[in-house]
N, C-alpha and C positions, 0 to 999 in steps of 0.2 A: 382487652385489646392487646394485640401482639405487634411489636415494632422491631424491625431489623435495622442495623446500621453498618456502614463500612467507613473506616477511617484510614487515611493515608496522607503522608507528606513526602515531598520530593527528596529531601536529604535527611539521613538519619531516621530515627524512629520516635524521638521524644514527643513531638506534637501528635503523632499517631496514637500513642498510648495515653497521652493527656486527654485528648478528645474522647477516646474510648472510655476512660475512667469516668469522666464527667457525664457522658451520656448514660452510662450504667447507673451512676448515683442518682441522676435526675429521674430515671425510670423507676428506681426503687422508691424514691420520695413521692412520686406521682401515682404509684400503684400500677405502673405499666410493665408488662412482660417485655423485656428488651434483650436482644442478643446483638453483640457487636463483633464484626469481623475486622481484624487489623491487617493492613497491608504495609508493613514496614520493611526496612532493609533486611530484616531477619527472615522475611518471607511471610506468607499468609498464615495467620493464626486464628483459631476459633472460626473456621470457614462456615459460611451459610450453606446449608444443604437444600436440595430441591424441596424437601418437605417443609423446611423452615420458610422458604419463599412462598410456597403454595398456601401456607396457613397465615402468612403475615398480612396485616391490614395496611401497612405502609412501610416504606424503606427510606432511610436517610443516608445519603452519601456525603460525608464531611471530609473533603480531600482537596489537596492542592496539586495533585497530579492526576493524570487520566486513569479513571477506573471504569472497567467495562460495565456497560449498563444493559447489555442484551438479555441477560438472564432475568431482568426485572420488567420485561415487556408486559404490559397489561396491569401493572401494579402502580399504586400511588407512590410517587417518588419525589423526594426533595434532594436537590443537588446544591451543595454549598461548600464554602471553604472550611478548612480544618479549624480555623480560629473560631468560627461559629459553633463548632462542636465543643470547643473548650469553654467558650465564654457564654454561649446562649443555648445550652442543651434543653432547658425547660421550654424556651420559646419555640424551638423546633418541634418538640413533642406536642405543644399546645396547638401549633398549626395543624398537626395531624388530627388532633381531637376535634378541632373546629371544622374540619373538612376542607380547609383551604389548601388542598394539594391536588395537583393535576395527575392524571394517569399517564404513565410514560408510553409514548408512541414513537418508535425510532424513525428517524429520517432515512429515506433510501439514499445510499451513496450515489453521488452524481456520476454519470458515465464519463464525463470529461475528466473528473478527478481520478477515476480508476485508470483511465487511459494514460494520464500523466504519471501515475505510479508505475505503470508498465514501462514507460519510456525510461524512467530512472533505473530500472532493473535490467533493461535489455542490454545485450552485449554490443560492442562497437560495430561488428560486422553487420548485425541485423539493423542497427540504427542507420548506418550508411546506405544499406540496401533500401530501407523504407523511405529514406529521403529522396532517393531517385524515383521510387514508385509513386510517391505523393505528387511529384511534379509531372510524371508521365501520364497519370490517370486522366487529368482533364483533356489531354490531347486525344486519348482513346475515346472518351465519352463524347466529345464534340464531333470527332470523326465518325464514330458509329451512328450517332443520332442524325447527322447530316445525310449520311448514306441511307439510313432508314427512312427519313422524311422524303428524300428524292425518290426512293423506290415506291413508297406508299402513294405519294401524290402525283408523281410523273411517270411511273412505270406502266408498261403495257404488257398484257398477257400474250405470250407467244408459245408455240409448241416447245421451245427450248427454255421456258421460264419467263420471269419478269425482266423486261428490257426497257431501258430508258432511251428514247430517241436522241440521236446525236445532235440535232439542231434545237433541242429543248433546253430551257434555262435550268431544268432539273438535272441535266447532264453536267452543267457547270457546278451545281451544288454538290453533286456526287464527287466531282473532281476536288472540290474543296475538302470534302471528307477524306478523300484519299491522301490529300496533302497533309492533313492533320496526322493520319496514320504514319506518314513518311517520317515525321519528327519523333515518333514514339521511342525508338531505340537510342538515337542520339541524346534525347532529353534524359532518358533513364541513366545512361552512362555519364553524361555531363554532371548531373546533380549528385550522383554517387561520389564522383571525384570532388565536387565542391564540399560535400560533407566531410571528406577526409582532409583536404588541403586548402579549403576555403576558395576564394575566387581564382587563384592561379591554376586550380585544377579544372576549371570550366572548359577552356578551349581544348586542351588535350583530351579531356573526357568526351566532349561532343565529336571531335574528329575521330577518336577511336570508336565511338558508337556508330558513326556514319559508315566507317570502314567495315564494322561488324555487320551492319545491315545490308551493305552493298557488296555482294559476293564477287562482283567483277574484279575487285582488287586482287583476289587470290583464286580465281578460276572456279567459283561456285555459282550455281544458278539461284539458289535460294538465300545464300548468306548465312551468317551464324546466329541470326535471330536474337531474341532477348537474352539467351544464355551468353552469347558473344558480347552483347552490350553490357551485361553485368561484369564479365571478365575485363572488358575494356575500361569500364568505370573504375574498378578497384585498382587496376594496373596504373591508370593515369593518375589517380589520387595519390597512391603511395610513391610513384616516381616523382610527382610534383612536390610532395612532402619531403622527400629525401633531398631534393635540390634546394628547397627552402632552408634546410638545416646547414647547408654548406656555408662556411664563413667566407665573406667577400669584403673587399674594401668598402668603406663607408660611402664613397662616391658612387658606387655601383648599386647600393641598396635600394634607392628609390625606383630604379627601373627593373629590378629583379622580378617583381610580381606581374609586370605588364609586358615585358619583352623576353628576358632570358628564360624564366621558368616555363612559360607557355610554349616557347619555341623549342627548347631542348626536350621538354616532356612530350610534346606532340610528335617530334621526330622519333623518339625512342618508342613510344606507344604505337605509332603508325607502322614503323618498320617491323617491330615484333609481331604485330597482328598480320601484316601482309605475308611475311616469310615464315613465321613459326606457328602462330596460334589459329589464324583464321580458318584454314582449310580443315584441320581436324575437328574443330568445334562445329563447323558447318555440316560436316558429315554426320556428326552425332545428332544435330538438330534435324537434319533431313530424315534420318532414320526414325527419330521420335515422331515426327510429323506423319510419316507414312504408316507407322505402327498405330498411331491414334486414329488416323483416318480409316484404317482398315479394321478397327475393333468392331466386332459384331457379337450378338448373343450374350452369353454369360460374361465374357470379358468386359463388354461395355457396361453391363450392370455392376460388375465389381468396381469399375472405375467411378461410376456414379455414386456408389456407396461411399467410396473413399473421399471423393470431392465433397459430398454432402456433409460428411462428418467433419472434415477439415474446416469448412466454412462456418459451422455452428459451434465447434468446441470452444473456441476462444473469442468469437464475436469481434473480429477486427484485429486480433493478435497475429502472431507469426504464422500459425497454421492457416488461418483465414487468408492472409496475404499471399502465401505461397500458392494456394489453390487459385486465388483470383488472378495472380500474375500469370499462371499457367494458362488459364482460360483466355486471358487477354492476348497472350502471344499467339494462341491458336486462331484468334480472329484475324490477325494480320496475315496468317498463312492460309486463310480461306476456309478453315475448319470451324464451323459455327456450332457443331453439335456438342462441343465441350462447354462453351459458355452458357448454353441453354439450361442445363441442369444446375449450373452454378447460379444463374440468375434467379432460378426458382428457390434454391436453398438459401440465398441471401436474405429473402424477406420473411422466411418462416419463423425464425426465433422471435423477432419483435412482434409480428402480428399474432403469433401463437400465444405469447405471454399476455398480450393485450386482450385477446379473446378469453383466455383463461380467467382473468380478473372479472370479466363481465358475466361469465357463465356461473361462477360460484363465489359470491362476495364474502361468504363466511370464512373463506380460507385466506383472505387478504385484509390487511389493515387499510384504513382510509387513505393514507398517503400512497400505498401500493396500488390501490384502485385508480387513483389519479395518475400515477406513473404509467399504469396500463393503457390509459387513453393516449398518452403521448407516445408510448411504445408502438401502439397500433398504427398511429399516423406515420411514425418514422419508417415502419415496415413497408407502407405503401410506396414510399420513395426509395426503398432499397437500402435503408440504413440499419445494418445488423446490430450496431452498438446500442440500439434501443433496449435490447434485452439484458444489457450488462448489469444494471442495478438489481434485477431479480436474481441473476446468477451469483452476484457478490453476496446477496443477502441469504441465499439458500442454495448453495452449489450442488449439494448431493441430490436434490430433487429436480432442480431446474436444468442443469447441464445435460443429464441423460435424456430428459424430455425433449429439449430442443435439438439435440443430436439425432435422436430417432426420427423426429418429425422431418428434419432436413434431409436425412437419408431417404426417407420414404418419398418425399417430393422429388428429390433428385433422380431416383430410379424411374419414377413414372414419367418424368420429363425426358429421360434418355430413351425409354421404350417408345414414347410418343413422338420421338424425333423433333423435340423442341430445340430450335437453334437460336443462339443469341448473337446478334450482329453488333452489339455495343457492350463495352466492358462496364456493365452496371447490372443491377437487379431490381426486382420488385415489380408490381403491377404497372408502374409508370412506364417501363420500357415496352411492355406489351401494348399499352394504350397508344404509345407513339409509333407503333408498328415496327419496333426494332427486334422482334422475335419472329421466328417461323412457327407456324401452328399455334396460334394464340389460344385456341380453345383448350388444347392439351396443356398449355402453360398454366391457365387458370385452374384446370382440374388438378394438376400436380400440386400447385400452391395451396389450394383449398384442402386437399387431403393431408398435406404436411402440416398445415396449421391446425386442423382438427386433431390429428394425432398428438401434436405437442400439447394443445390445450387440455385434452382429456387425460393424457398421461400425467401431466404435472398436477392436475387437480386430484387425480387418483392417489398420487404419492403424498401430496400435502395433507396436513391435518387442519382442522378448524383453528383459527387464531386463538380462541380462548382456551383450547385444550392442548396447546402445543407444549409437550413436556421438555423439549430440548431445542434450542435455537441454533440453526446452522451458522457456521462462521466461514468467512472467506478462506479459501485454500483447502476446503474439505473438512469433514468431521463435524461434530456439534460442539456447542459450548460445554456440554456435559463431558464429552470425550476429552476436550482440551484441558478442562480443569483436572480431570482424573490423571491425564498424562503429566501435567505439571506437578501434581501432588506425588505421583509415583517417582518422577524424575528427581524430585527434591528430597525424597524420603531418606536415601543413604546419607546425604549431607546433614539432615536434621539429626539422625541417629548419632553421627560422628560428632556433631556440635554438642549434643546433650552430654556425650561422654566427656568431652573436653571441658565443659562448663560445670561439671560436678563440684569442683573445688571452689568456684565462685558462686556459692549459694547464699552468701550474705555480704552486704557492703563492707562490714568490718573485717572480712577476710582479706581485703585488699587495701585497707587504710588503717591508721593508728593515730594515737594522740599527737605524735610528732608531725603528722601531715595536716593538722587542723590549726587554723588561726581564727580566733573569734573577734579580732579587732584589726582588720586589714587597714593599712595606712595609705595605700595607693589612691591617687586622686583621679586617675584615668583608667580606662579599660586595660591599656597596655601595661600600666604600672601594676595593676592587680595581677595580670597574667605573669609578669616577672616575679612578683612576690610569691605566688603559688609554685612557680617553677623552682624557685630557690628551695622550697620545702622538699620537692622531689630530689633535687641535687644533694641536699644535706643528708637525705636518707639513703643515698647510694642507688637510686633508682635509674639515673640517667648516666650515659656515657658522655653526652655532649648537651649542655644547656642550650647552646645556640641552635643546634639542629632541631631539637624538640620545639623550641620557641618558634622556629620557622614553620614547623608542621602545624602548630596551633594557629598561627596567623594565616597560613594557607587555607585552613578550614574556615576561619572567620571570613575570608574573602569570598567564599562561595555563598554564604548566607549567614546572618547573625545566629549565634547560639544563645542569644537572649530570648528565652521562651515566654517571657511575660510573667505576671504575678510575682515580680521581684526575684525571678530565678534566671540564672545563666549556667549553662553546662558546656564550657569550652572543652574540646577533646581533640587529641592528636594521636596519630599512629606513626611510629618511626622505629627504624632499626636501632636507634640510640637508646630506646627504652628496654630495660633489662627484664621487667616483669610488670604485669598489669597492676595499676595502683590508682587511687583516687585521693586528691587533696581537697579539703573543704575550707572555705573562708567566709567570714561575715563582714560585709561592709555596712556599718550601721546607718550612715546617711545616704547610702546608695551610690552607684556609679553608672554613667550612661553606657548602655550596651546595645543601643539601637534595637531594643526589644520590640516585638511586633505590636504589643499593646501600649507602648510608650512609657511603661514603668521602668524605673531604674533598678539595676540588679543589686540585691542585698545578700542573697544566698547564692554563693558561687561554688560549684563543684567542678574541679578539673580532672579529666580522665586521661590517663596515659596508658597506652597499650603497645606492645611490640608489633612490628609490621606483620610478622608471620601469623599472629593470632587476632589481627585487627578485624577479620571478617566475622568473628563471633564474640570475642571478649568485650569490645566496647559496646556492641549492640545489647549484650546481656546486661551490662552495667546501666546503660541508658534506660533499658526497660524497667529495671528495678527502681531507679530514681524517679522516672516519670510517673509511675503509678503511685508511689508513696507521696510525692510532692503535690499531688492533687488534693490532698487532705489539708483543708484550711487550718485546722487545729494544729496539725503537725508543723506546718510552716511557722505558725505563731510561736510554738514552743521553741523551735530552732532559733528564731530571732531573739528570744528572751534568755538564752543561755549566757552564763558569765565566764565559763572556762572551757578549755578544750576537753576536759574530762566529762563535763556535762553534755557537750555536743556529741562526744563519742558514744555515750550511753543512749542517746536518742538515735544516732545512726545505726546502732546495733539492732534496731527494730526493722531495718530495711532489708528485705530479702526477696 
């Protein structure tokens, strides 16, 4: 039987190596072939190879910090704390021998969590823009669906197209839809401003957005559209924010957000838009609308390719939102042929991935197949984010597949003159009559879905034969590990060169730094006693500064390792050279050790700040490995003089 293990602890490396040593000893005693990878502060040592993992019967992760588990997919895996690796190594191996270990199946990352991570990373400008878009979209959806329903149920075919009779109730419903559209740009601008300046930005933002949409203020027939609304929103937000920062008398503060800020900001934004910004932006928007409306042949196909790719590439991220916002604005201008291809592209990633999991189950884990059902359903309602978990799990195969599928569907929709009258996508809008040329809509969507499903299944390998697991952000786990190893190689070489002189513990300690009968009654007393040893040997420039460094380290987590051992350590510029002091407290002292035992064997490590990244780690590693030997600890406790202790410490290397 072959067993692999990974040990790691969050601070320092002592527990990491103690757990590794005990697991290796237990393996030898039980006749088990065991290899242990350590992930301490000094870096990854004795790394597990792909061949090791392939041949292993089971893996143990004994760690108190996050250790990547993706490379162990499909293997029996025990995940436990580092203390179990130290204290219960045989029990962990016995669990493997008895078969009481589950096979690791990773959970798909939730789309909502991934979206939240995006929000944390996005820049402020994008955040403010998306705040406005999120409030604007419901008005577009409601407006578009009301108009679509009115045309579908109340429209009459005439030589000039579908017309709703003026005296029909459906005409009123159409008017309600038009009213919802009227709010689109003011809402966009208002909530961009709210995101920037909070509620004081709402009024100037909405007033600026209304002026942007109503070209009569500055002599334009079409207005500045959504581009003008975005400009108005940002202008109103930052003007209101600037006014908020002005220091005013306390008596005026309560009315600033409800009177002075909205009034002053509204006047500034309104006048700037009327006399400076409105007309130029309106001209740009009118030219853009005319250009898009006149796109024919190859140019329209190119536009469809671009829009399809943008919708799919980040599934609800910034590229997706820019394309969606563009199509929404065109609806308000009466150009429905832009939203049609977008409406098709929106549903292809989630439906395509759902279909892929149904067509070839060998390429997906059980939880991925379950996620595929949910993704398929989300796609029917135009929720592109349904594909996010698959893209996060395997970006190199999934993202190209959904992009190609969405581009294919978008082009077919453009060629087939599919028009979208509502800012939404998926079969739901076609069922509700919100698209022109419904047949071509479904043909385009079906082709795009099939392209995505077959392409991703062609690229994916069977789950059981997967040699490398893709990781979010591109690349594979194998690639990532190799990059980490390559990146850290120079540091390791340099570290080895610097550590050559610390090849034995006795090279940095001596008889004068050893006390076999510590007198201190508390942890701090013992610390002071050992610091005095350093000071008497001329190792410190300042006892007080080094003492503070030791206590700062203890405040992070106890250095009481258990098994009657404590290894307090400090790095400070007051330390002249690396050194170790050793003391024995015969009746023990409370060090808040993890296993509850009192500390009797205390090693204090002092290193200069400039060599702290390597020296104290090397020393900790030497000590941790040797102190796992029960017989060695017993020998240390039984020494009667500093000279005897020094002879034993001379064996630590």
